[in-house]
C-alpha positions, 0 to 999 in steps of 0.5 A: 514471505507475506505480506499483510497491510490492513488499512484504517481510518488512521491512513485515510486521515493521514492524508488528508491535511498535515498535521495532528488535526484530529483525535480520538476521545479514547485512543484505545477504541478507535472508532468513528464514534469517537474521532473529533476535529483537534482544538484549533483546527478548521477542517470538518471530519468525513462522514463515517460512509466516507471514511469507510469507502475511502479505507476499502479503497487503499485497501483494494488497491494495495491488495491488487497489487499483491503480484508486484510485491511478490515479484519484486522480491524475488528478483534479481538486484539490477547488478545481476539483471544487468551480469545476466543480459551481458553473459546471456543477452536480453533473450536470456535475461527475459527469460530470467524474469518470465520465470518469476513473472508467470509464478506471479501474474497479474491480478 
């Protein structure tokens, strides 16, 4: 499973305010130089440095949770986990889950 997400300025801007409050003068060239506040909105754009720092933080947070996404994809569905507990007890279930946890350790 390849789970890749690349954050951009757009991701940060979407979270700042509701509505289509920002636009690009050239949508094919989504750079800070082309970024503007849309008419009718009384907002101030963050600086380029602030946006870049927020993009980097989003990416870092996402990347740090890769192990969680990989584990989730491999864990049995809840119904199967409950069945495992019923048939093998908590210790049997823990042993099953531990295989995935060991395969994808935290950070």
